[in-house]
C-alpha positions as a printed NumPy array, in Angstrom:
array([[  0.   ,   0.   ,   0.   ],
       [  1.364,   3.412,  -0.986],
       [  0.55 ,   6.558,   0.93 ],
       [ -0.224,   8.493,  -2.245],
       [ -2.915,   5.95 ,  -3.096],
       [ -4.517,   6.563,   0.298],
       [ -4.404,  10.293,  -0.438],
       [ -6.139,   9.67 ,  -3.774],
       [ -8.832,   7.631,  -2.02 ],
       [ -9.571,  10.406,   0.47 ],
       [ -9.543,  13.085,  -2.239],
       [-12.007,  11.087,  -4.358],
       [-14.298,  10.482,  -1.395],
       [-14.312,  14.199,  -0.561],
       [-14.74 ,  15.376,  -4.168],
       [-17.601,  12.95 ,  -4.768],
       [-16.46 ,  12.117,  -8.305],
       [-13.311,  10.772,  -9.932],
       [-13.303,  13.689, -12.374],
       [-13.478,  16.234,  -9.539],
       [-10.712,  14.494,  -7.607],
       [ -8.55 ,  14.137, -10.729],
       [ -8.782,  17.876, -11.369],
       [ -7.864,  18.641,  -7.754],
       [ -4.94 ,  16.195,  -7.835],
       [ -3.759,  17.245, -11.316],
       [ -4.146,  13.695, -12.619],
       [ -5.981,  12.244, -15.59 ],
       [ -9.276,  10.551, -14.778],
       [ -8.176,   7.128, -16.174],
       [ -4.878,   7.403, -14.294],
       [ -6.646,   8.124, -11.003],
       [ -9.067,   5.236, -11.584],
       [ -6.118,   2.864, -12.048],
       [ -4.481,   4.084,  -8.842],
       [ -7.716,   3.57 ,  -6.887],
       [ -8.062,   0.03 ,  -8.235],
       [ -4.471,  -0.663,  -7.207],
       [ -5.246,   0.482,  -3.655],
       [ -8.298,  -1.785,  -3.572],
       [ -6.109,  -4.672,  -4.771],
       [ -3.485,  -3.937,  -2.1  ],
       [ -6.12 ,  -3.785,   0.657],
       [ -8.16 ,  -6.694,  -0.647],
       [-11.454,  -4.807,  -0.409],
       [-13.684,  -2.742,  -2.688],
       [-13.655,   0.875,  -1.559],
       [-16.153,   2.02 ,  -4.183],
       [-19.343,   0.684,  -5.744],
       [-19.179,   1.056,  -9.512],
       [-22.525,   0.788, -11.253],
       [-24.454,   2.613, -13.968],
       [-21.466,   4.82 , -14.705],
       [-21.381,   6.141, -11.142],
       [-18.778,   5.53 ,  -8.474],
       [-19.806,   5.808,  -4.836],
       [-18.162,   4.802,  -1.585],
       [-18.923,   1.23 ,  -0.611],
       [-19.916,   0.31 ,   2.927],
       [-16.294,  -0.74 ,   3.499],
       [-15.016,   2.492,   1.952],
       [-17.147,   4.58 ,   4.307],
       [-15.895,   2.541,   7.277],
       [-12.229,   2.934,   6.298],
       [-12.374,   6.62 ,   5.32 ],
       [-11.829,   8.011,   8.878],
       [ -8.779,   5.769,   9.322],
       [ -7.416,   6.843,   5.95 ],
       [ -7.794,  10.501,   6.936],
       [ -6.085,   9.818,  10.252],
       [ -3.218,   8.052,   8.462],
       [ -2.678,  11.036,   6.167],
       [ -2.838,  13.446,   9.098],
       [ -0.183,  11.436,  10.953],
       [  2.001,  11.247,   7.858],
       [  1.778,  15.014,   7.38 ],
       [  2.587,  15.521,  11.062],
       [  5.655,  13.297,  10.664],
       [  6.875,  15.375,   7.713],
       [  6.36 ,  18.619,   9.635],
       [  8.121,  17.251,  12.707],
       [ 11.075,  16.003,  10.646],
       [ 11.378,  19.339,   8.859],
       [ 11.104,  21.24 ,  12.135],
       [ 13.825,  19.19 ,  13.795],
       [ 16.073,  19.299,  10.736],
       [ 15.841,  23.062,  10.245],
       [ 15.214,  24.186,  13.81 ],
       [ 12.191,  26.142,  12.631],
       [  8.842,  25.69 ,  10.9  ],
       [  9.364,  26.015,   7.149],
       [  5.701,  26.012,   6.071],
       [  2.528,  26.73 ,   8.   ],
       [ -0.992,  26.063,   6.768],
       [ -3.769,  28.316,   8.08 ],
       [ -7.331,  27.076,   7.715],
       [-10.178,  29.581,   7.968],
       [-13.464,  30.65 ,   6.37 ],
       [-13.037,  32.364,   3.006],
       [-13.851,  35.855,   4.261],
       [-11.287,  35.483,   7.054],
       [ -8.65 ,  34.312,   4.582],
       [ -9.394,  37.273,   2.297],
       [ -9.788,  40.117,   4.779],
       [ -7.591,  38.971,   7.666],
       [ -5.08 ,  36.256,   6.769],
       [ -3.985,  37.601,   3.372],
       [ -3.186,  41.119,   4.71 ],
       [ -1.303,  39.482,   7.596],
       [  0.752,  37.349,   5.201],
       [  1.814,  40.535,   3.403],
       [  3.515,  41.729,   6.618],
       [  5.66 ,  38.625,   7.18 ],
       [  9.448,  38.703,   7.199],
       [ 11.638,  36.559,   4.903],
       [ 12.577,  34.204,   7.76 ],
       [  8.931,  33.58 ,   8.717],
       [  7.288,  30.324,   7.579],
       [  5.836,  30.214,   4.081],
       [  2.055,  30.336,   4.504],
       [ -0.394,  28.003,   2.807],
       [ -4.139,  28.445,   3.281],
       [ -7.041,  26.04 ,   3.494],
       [-10.644,  27.133,   2.956],
       [-12.794,  25.991,   5.865],
       [-16.289,  27.403,   5.299],
       [-18.793,  25.496,   7.4  ],
       [-16.111,  23.492,   9.249],
       [-15.222,  23.633,  12.918],
       [-11.554,  24.159,  13.87 ],
       [-11.038,  20.513,  14.852],
       [-12.15 ,  19.334,  11.397],
       [ -9.967,  21.99 ,   9.762],
       [ -6.912,  20.673,  11.608],
       [ -7.749,  17.126,  10.573],
       [ -7.803,  18.266,   6.953],
       [ -4.18 ,  19.371,   7.22 ],
       [ -4.133,  22.866,   8.721],
       [ -1.5  ,  23.648,  11.351],
       [ -3.511,  26.591,  12.655],
       [ -7.293,  26.89 ,  12.4  ],
       [ -9.239,  30.122,  12.758],
       [-12.913,  30.011,  13.61 ],
       [-15.544,  30.804,  16.21 ],
       [-16.252,  27.363,  17.703],
       [-14.438,  26.483,  20.966],
       [-12.108,  23.5  ,  20.997],
       [-11.278,  20.948,  23.705],
       [ -8.013,  19.254,  24.754],
       [ -5.65 ,  18.154,  23.348],
       [ -6.354,  21.172,  21.157],
       [ -5.258,  24.574,  22.415],
       [ -7.031,  27.808,  21.62 ],
       [ -6.383,  31.532,  21.845],
       [ -8.881,  34.401,  21.496],
       [ -7.877,  36.629,  18.593],
       [-10.424,  39.43 ,  18.346],
       [-14.066,  40.396,  18.43 ],
       [-15.07 ,  41.507,  14.941],
       [-18.323,  43.373,  14.234],
       [-21.063,  42.141,  11.937],
       [-22.156,  45.083,   9.793],
       [-25.374,  46.13 ,   8.114],
       [-24.197,  47.669,   4.812],
       [-26.215,  50.41 ,   3.111],
       [-25.43 ,  52.605,   0.068],
       [-24.666,  56.293,   0.469],
       [-28.159,  57.3  ,  -0.667],
       [-29.95 ,  55.155,   1.908],
       [-32.013,  56.943,   4.617],
       [-29.792,  55.36 ,   7.265],
       [-26.563,  56.536,   5.629],
       [-25.978,  59.246,   8.231],
       [-26.236,  56.852,  11.152],
       [-23.569,  54.742,  12.853],
       [-25.813,  51.913,  13.984],
       [-29.204,  50.258,  13.709],
       [-31.257,  48.234,  16.193],
       [-31.668,  44.582,  15.283],
       [-35.47 ,  44.802,  15.515],
       [-35.435,  47.701,  13.045],
       [-33.091,  45.865,  10.712],
       [-35.256,  42.749,  10.586],
       [-38.152,  44.76 ,   9.157],
       [-36.079,  45.567,   6.046],
       [-35.225,  43.601,   2.906],
       [-32.027,  41.766,   3.767],
       [-29.178,  40.266,   1.782],
       [-27.786,  37.409,   3.843],
       [-24.938,  34.943,   3.522],
       [-25.436,  31.161,   3.54 ],
       [-26.027,  29.581,   6.976],
       [-22.464,  28.18 ,   7.086],
       [-20.991,  31.712,   7.289],
       [-20.188,  33.03 ,  10.762],
       [-21.84 ,  36.414,  10.135],
       [-25.101,  34.651,   9.247],
       [-24.804,  32.36 ,  12.259],
       [-24.354,  35.367,  14.542],
       [-27.428,  37.057,  13.063],
       [-29.51 ,  33.859,  13.241],
       [-28.606,  33.382,  16.904],
       [-29.484,  36.972,  17.805],
       [-32.811,  36.876,  15.953],
       [-33.895,  33.34 ,  16.893],
       [-37.247,  34.611,  18.189],
       [-37.958,  36.649,  15.062],
       [-38.544,  35.683,  11.446],
       [-36.938,  37.393,   8.487],
       [-39.014,  39.265,   5.934],
       [-37.769,  39.518,   2.367],
       [-34.375,  37.807,   2.05 ],
       [-31.907,  37.399,  -0.794],
       [-29.184,  34.835,  -0.087],
       [-25.826,  35.733,  -1.634],
       [-22.961,  33.307,  -2.204],
       [-20.455,  35.409,  -0.261],
       [-19.893,  38.798,   1.346],
       [-18.594,  40.477,  -1.805],
       [-21.68 ,  39.506,  -3.781],
       [-23.909,  40.532,  -0.869],
       [-22.339,  43.987,  -0.834],
       [-22.618,  44.272,  -4.614],
       [-26.345,  43.556,  -4.366],
       [-26.685,  46.153,  -1.598],
       [-24.874,  48.695,  -3.792],
       [-27.411,  47.885,  -6.505],
       [-30.242,  48.759,  -4.117],
       [-31.555,  45.227,  -3.601],
       [-31.517,  45.409,   0.196],
       [-29.266,  45.701,   3.235],
       [-26.28 ,  43.359,   3.288],
       [-25.39 ,  41.761,   6.613],
       [-21.767,  40.649,   6.585],
       [-18.462,  40.897,   8.406],
       [-16.361,  41.612,   5.297],
       [-14.397,  44.801,   4.788],
       [-16.565,  47.502,   3.108],
       [-16.714,  47.584,  -0.684],
       [-18.517,  49.521,  -3.426],
       [-18.732,  52.679,  -1.328],
       [-21.16 ,  51.132,   1.149],
       [-21.559,  52.474,   4.683],
       [-21.237,  50.   ,   7.576],
       [-23.724,  50.276,  10.435],
       [-23.237,  48.505,  13.747],
       [-26.132,  46.178,  14.608],
       [-27.307,  46.822,  18.175],
       [-28.991,  43.997,  20.058],
       [-29.591,  43.45 ,  23.761],
       [-27.215,  46.193,  24.862],
       [-24.312,  45.008,  22.735],
       [-23.256,  44.933,  19.109],
       [-23.626,  41.932,  16.85 ],
       [-20.161,  40.413,  16.5  ],
       [-17.993,  37.382,  15.798],
       [-15.463,  36.091,  18.323],
       [-12.494,  34.814,  16.366],
       [-10.218,  32.261,  17.988],
       [ -7.107,  30.396,  16.887],
       [ -6.91 ,  26.644,  17.461],
       [ -3.958,  24.271,  17.126],
       [ -2.927,  20.808,  18.284],
       [ -0.842,  20.87 ,  21.461],
       [  0.916,  17.69 ,  20.242],
       [  2.226,  19.404,  17.093],
       [  6.034,  19.28 ,  16.888],
       [  6.068,  23.06 ,  16.434],
       [  3.227,  23.874,  18.859],
       [  5.207,  26.658,  20.567],
       [  6.007,  28.278,  17.222],
       [  2.369,  28.045,  16.125],
       [  1.212,  29.601,  19.403],
       [  3.592,  32.52 ,  18.875],
       [  2.333,  32.89 ,  15.313],
       [ -1.277,  32.911,  16.532],
       [ -0.429,  35.655,  19.036],
       [  1.127,  37.742,  16.254],
       [ -1.943,  37.229,  14.085],
       [ -4.203,  38.324,  16.943],
       [ -2.228,  41.522,  17.49 ],
       [ -2.379,  42.242,  13.747],
       [ -6.171,  41.809,  13.64 ],
       [ -6.767,  44.004,  16.68 ],
       [ -4.484,  46.738,  15.372],
       [ -5.966,  46.617,  11.867],
       [ -9.587,  46.834,  12.975],
       [ -9.168,  48.584,  16.332],
       [-11.163,  45.864,  18.086],
       [-10.775,  44.168,  21.501],
       [ -9.514,  40.651,  22.095],
       [-12.699,  39.642,  23.959]])
């Protein structure tokens, strides 16, 4: 059994199709199919059911998938540990976070790094909790969901969720809006997997929304707001000349509590913790927000 074949198995299971996995792995579809059959031959079991032109995980494949993921995670950890001990420092560091956090927070932070800092890779983690993001290969996960031992966590910052209106809107001269008032308007919301939407849903659990347009991401939501289709509720940096209004609810402002999470057993755990602290300081300085 070769480790790369296990990686191909996991990638195919996650992509849902051989063609999707082949594109992600930069392989030809026939080549990937041959590699998967070789893994099945090595293991002596069928990992996929192949019928009517479709290929789905078999019962055995579903049972073995968590172990395959764990094997890859341990192999990646071994590589990182070997590199760390050989070089005396962490050469590469993968940060996993929701797309908006990668765009508005992580990317600007990467631009400030020094030449001797680790090279940063990123991993999109929309809709995933930090523990799952680490299992997928991230060294440092950024999210809002608390983690438990052996994972360590660090609060990074409290970021506001904004109600975005165009300059010509009647609220344009204000700095904030009450949640109850906001819910009476036509809203442009993000999908439920986005943290800004989750914060709004939690705050308005006893109220129903009126007219709602669901946008794929914060940039599209703001574009629709600029076009006069409603008020965008997002945590992204402002775009298209929109004016951000704080959303007031229950004596506080609607917000997202960002935290960094990493595995305490990581060979470079101390380095990652220091990196997380630097990232937190950068976020708080950039947005002038508190840590908690």
